N, C-alpha and C positions, 0 to 999 in steps of 0.2 A: 705300102706298109712303111712305117718310119722306124729307123733304127734308134735304139736308146743309147745314150752316152753315159758312161760311169765316170763321174768327175774325179773319183779317187784314182783312176788309172791314168789320168792326164797329168802333165807337169803342173805345178802350182801356178805358173804364169798363165798357161793356156786356160786352166780351169777358172782362174780369176777373170780373165778377159771374157770368157763365155758367160759366166755368171753376171758380170757387169753389163753385158749387152742384153741379157735377158731381164735385167732389173732386179737381180737377186743379190742381196748383201752377203758377202762371204765373211765379214768380220763378225765375231760373236757379240751379241748385245751384253753390256755389263749388267750384272744382277743388281736390281734395285728392289729390295724387299723392305717395305715400310712397317712390316709386322714380323720381326725376327723371331726365331725359335725360342730364344730366352724369354721374350715377352709372352709368347704363347704358353710356355711352361708356367710362368708366374701367374697368368690369368687362370690357368687350369687349377693350380693349387688354391687360388682364392675361391673358385667355384666349389671345389670339393671340401673346403674348410667350413662351409656353411651347412654341411650335412654330415657331421661326424658320427652321428648315432645310427646311420643307415648301414645295412650290410652291403657288400659289393653288388649283389643282385638287385637290391632296392635302389641303390645309386644308379645302376644301369637303367632300370625302368624309369626313374625320375628324369634322367638325362635324355633318354629316348623320347619321352613325352615333351620335354623342353624343346628338343629339336623340331618336333612336329608343330609346336606352338610358334616357333620361330619362322616357319615357312609361310607365314601369312602374306 
């Protein structure tokens, strides 16, 4: 039976050495989002703007159907 190591209980230097030997990167990857939330909001407003006469339930039904069509 193998014992499990909890890396948070080790010193940072030892944890880094173990992770490095195991081929695990300990440094967090920088976030790179090519579609930021501001752009998502803008696009959502554009989509909803083309159906101003629909009730919320009708918009929900139309958008649900659009998602199904998008799964092609």
